[in-house]
N, C-alpha and C positions, 0 to 999 in steps of 0.2 A: 227326261228319257221318254221317247214316244211310245215305249212298250208299257209304261206305267199309267194306269188310269184309263179314262175313257178318251182314247185317241183315235180320231177319224179324219184323215186327210183327203177323203174322197171329193169334198167340196172345193179344193184347191185347183187351180189351173194347171195343166201339164207343165212339168219342169220346175214349179214353184217349190222351194225348199223351206222347211220351217226354221225360223230364227226369231229370237227375241232381241230387239234393239232398244236396250236400255241406255238412258242418258248417263253420262259420267263426267267428272271434273278432271282436268289436268292441272295440277297446282305445283309451282316451284316453291318448296319449303324454304329454300334460301332467301326468296324475296319476302316471305312471311317474316322470317326472323330479321331481315334488314329493315323492314318497315317498323317493327317494334324498336330497333335500335335507333332509327330515325326520330321516331316519337320521343324516346327518352333523351335524345340529344337536344331536341327542340324545346321540350317541356320537361326539364329536369325535376320540377317540383310537383308534376302530375303523375300519380300512380295509375297505370293503364289497367283497365278491366275490359277483357274482350267480350263483346256481346255475342253469345253463342248463336242466336237466332240468324246471324248473317251468313254463317257457314258452320254447321254443327259436326262436321266430319271429325271423328276421334283422332285422326293423325294430326290435323291442324291444331286441335285442342292440346294433344300431347306435346306438339312442338312448343306451343306457347307456354304451356305449364312448365316445361323443362327450362325455359328461359326466365322463369319467375313471374310470369303474368298472372293477374287475378281475372275473375270472370263476372260477367253480368249475365244472369239467368232469368228467363221469363216464364219458366215452367218447371214442373217437377222433373220431367224428362231431361230438361237441359242440366239441371242439378245432378242428376244420376250420371250423365255423361262426364261431367267434370270430376265427380268423385271416383268414378270407376277408372278414369285415366290416372288420377292422382295416386291410386294405390300402386301403381306400377313405377312411380317416380323413384330415383335414387334417393337414399336416405339423407343426403346432404342438401336436398332441395326442399324448401318449406312448402307445406300444403297450401294451395291457393285459397284466398278469400273469395267468397261469393256474395254479391248483392242479389237478392231476390226482387228483381226490378219489374214487378207487375203490380199496378195499383188495385187490381180486382183479382183476388186469389181465392180459390176454393178453400173452405175450412180444413178439409182433410189434407190438402196440400201444404197448408201453413204448418199443421202438426207434423207432417212428414219432414218439412224443411227444418223445423226446430230440432227434431229428433236426430237429423243428420249434422247438426251443428251449425246451421245458418241462422244468424241473428239479424242482419241488417235487411230490412224490407221497405219498399216503397209504398206510399199510400197518398190519396188525394181526396178522401172522403170520410165522413164520420163513421159510416157503417164498417169501413175497413179497419179503423182504429179500434172499434168495439170488437170486431172479430178477432183481431191479433191479441188483445188484452185478455180475452176470454180463453185464449190458447196458452199464452205465456207472457209474463211481465218482463222476461229477459229480451224480448224483441226489441230491437232498435229501429225506430222509424225514421225514414227519409221522406220529406214531404216533396211530392211531384207537384210543381206549379206550371200554370199555363203560360204559353209564350206566344209571340207574334211569329207564326210560321208561314206567313203569306209569300215569302220568297222561296219556298221549298217545292220540290217536285211531289214529295209525299208528305202531307200535312197530318200531324198527329194530335194537335191541340184540340181537334174536334172530338177526340175520344178521351184523351187523358189530361190531367193537370188541373190544379185548384186555382181558381181566379183569386185576385188580391182580396176581394171582399170576404172570401171564406177562410183567409189564413188565420185571423184571430179565433174562429170557431174551431178550426182543426187543432190548433195549439192548445186551446183550452180543454177540448175533449181529451186529447192525448194526456194532458197533465191530470185530468180528473180520473182517467183509467190507470194512472200510474205507469205510463210508458214514457221512455225517453226519446225525444226527437233530436237525432244526432246530426241532421244535415238536410240539404235541399238538393233536388233533382229537377233537371229540365231537359227537354228535347226539342231542338228547333225544327225537327223534321229532316227527312232523308233528302239528299240532293240539294242542300242549302248553298246558294251562290251569294248570299248577301251577308257579309260578316258583321253588319250593324244589328242583325238579329241576335247574334251572341252578346254583343255590348249591351243591349236592352235587357236581355235575360240576366245577365250578370249583375246589372244595377238592381233589378228586382230582388236577386238572391242576396245581395249586400243589405238591402232594406229588410228582408225578412230575417237574416241573421241577427240584425240590431233589435227588431221587434221581439223575437224569440228570447233574446237575452234579457232585455230591459223589462218586459212585461210578464214573462212567464218562467224565467230562471233557466232556460234550455242553453247550454254551452255547446252550441253546434260547432262541429269541426270538419264536415264533410260537404264538399260541393261536387255534385255529379253532373 
């Protein structure tokens, strides 16, 4: 409202009318639902977790939640979005599961997530395992491993992921802290055009599953 606050249009050129041009999305929610159905048809053994960071619009989140989708959250704010939307779901729809998929979390954010019922969290370093253990021994860790993402437009292994030589250290530290390591996580980067990157990463995951079971007694059952 131009009458509210310090409003002075004297510097505008004659005939210029004030307007705010905010960007906005136009989204076909039918396509969102159809893409989820395509995923389930192509990968019936894979449980989809929608990564909130690619588009956190509550209407998209609500649509996916109503279709039984789970969620990958990288921040406290993203967890809040999912849980706010979940409260409005019909009683017959189960509340979605959340993976707190950020290997470097603030201690207060971990506390907040645990108190909100989030248990699965990613890590790729000893300090993160220590931090989680100091907050709650009920946290279930998912180890983020490094991958060859050289074929991707947006490479993420420069920031996140444990190299192979660190796996034994991380598994041993988690065991020492009394935390369960329940699975492995990797990200080949955004815009990956080379399927062999997935193949190499999956072979590494298989090796890590075997090492975790054989040497540390972790019966991992999650591949993210």
